[in-house]
Every structure is written in C-alpha cells, then in structure tokens.
VMD Tcl script that draws the C-alpha trace (Angstrom):
set ca {
  {0.15 0.00 0.02}
  {1.33 3.73 -0.28}
  {0.13 6.99 -0.05}
  {-0.56 8.83 -3.31}
  {1.58 11.95 -3.99}
  {0.24 15.32 -4.15}
  {2.81 17.32 -5.25}
  {5.58 17.24 -8.44}
  {9.20 17.53 -7.28}
  {9.45 21.09 -8.15}
  {6.95 21.48 -5.13}
  {3.80 22.20 -7.84}
  {0.48 20.72 -7.45}
  {-0.11 17.04 -8.97}
  {-3.52 17.25 -9.87}
  {-3.70 14.69 -13.23}
  {-2.12 11.66 -11.64}
  {-3.30 8.79 -14.14}
  {-1.34 5.56 -12.80}
  {1.57 3.89 -11.08}
  {4.34 1.77 -12.67}
  {5.92 -1.02 -10.45}
  {9.48 -1.78 -11.29}
  {11.07 -4.96 -10.21}
  {14.77 -6.31 -9.83}
  {15.86 -9.70 -8.94}
  {19.11 -10.64 -8.09}
  {21.82 -8.85 -10.47}
  {19.17 -8.17 -13.39}
  {18.07 -5.02 -14.57}
  {14.67 -3.32 -13.46}
  {11.90 -4.23 -15.44}
  {8.08 -2.84 -15.43}
  {6.28 -5.83 -13.91}
  {2.47 -3.69 -13.53}
  {0.88 -0.56 -14.05}
  {-1.97 0.23 -11.71}
  {-4.34 2.97 -12.47}
  {-4.83 5.42 -9.96}
  {-6.83 6.29 -7.47}
  {-5.60 2.89 -6.36}
  {-3.16 2.46 -3.35}
  {-2.67 -0.83 -3.26}
  {-1.42 -4.13 -5.64}
  {-0.50 -7.35 -4.48}
  {1.89 -8.76 -6.35}
  {1.72 -12.23 -7.50}
  {4.37 -15.04 -8.78}
  {7.48 -13.14 -7.58}
  {10.18 -15.62 -8.11}
  {11.20 -17.89 -5.29}
  {14.55 -19.19 -6.77}
  {16.92 -17.56 -3.92}
  {17.54 -14.25 -5.18}
  {16.89 -11.34 -3.30}
  {14.06 -9.11 -5.21}
  {13.86 -5.21 -4.89}
  {10.56 -3.10 -6.05}
  {10.47 0.63 -7.03}
  {7.42 2.85 -8.03}
  {6.99 5.37 -10.07}
  {4.10 8.41 -10.46}
  {2.73 9.06 -13.93}
  {0.20 11.68 -14.74}
  {-2.17 12.08 -17.84}
  {0.26 13.52 -20.21}
  {2.47 10.58 -19.71}
  {5.23 11.99 -17.57}
  {6.78 9.62 -15.08}
  {8.42 10.87 -11.80}
  {11.47 9.75 -10.49}
  {11.85 5.95 -8.78}
  {11.15 5.68 -5.33}
  {13.57 4.16 -3.04}
  {13.67 -0.07 -3.21}
  {12.42 -1.84 -1.03}
  {13.31 -5.53 -0.64}
  {11.92 -8.71 0.08}
}
mol new
graphics top color blue
foreach p $ca { graphics top sphere $p radius 0.5 }
foreach p [lrange $ca 0 end-1] q [lrange $ca 1 end] { graphics top cylinder $p $q radius 0.2 }
display resetview
C-alpha cells in the first residue's frame, strides 16, 4: 500500500495523476516494469514473485495524464 503523491518534485500540485508503474529487480538483473496500476488505487498485490533464492527489489513511479513519469521511489526488498 502507499499514499498517493500530491506534489511534483518541483513542489507544484499534482492534479492529474493517472497511474503508477511498479518496477522489479531480482538478483543482479536490471529493473523491469511488472505492472501499471491505474489511479486512484493505493494498493497492489504482486503475485508470482520469483522464489529461486534471489533477493527481489521493487520501486514505483507516478505517471500523470500526459505520460510524465516521476523519479522512482527508494527500493523496497523481499
């Protein structure tokens, strides 16, 4: 779960939030997009997480209605 952003990185109001993107990185692989979650969702369940001993990390971004994507969040780890 997460709290929706209300501001852009420049401090201006974010009034046209359209979706979120969830990126996953397991082991030494490069991050890949695993889900696009429509706003106003504030939770998501990732199924089929690799269970092969690698550590997996996730990051999210917010995307506005013009397709502008925010910087990625800090990684969270499983």
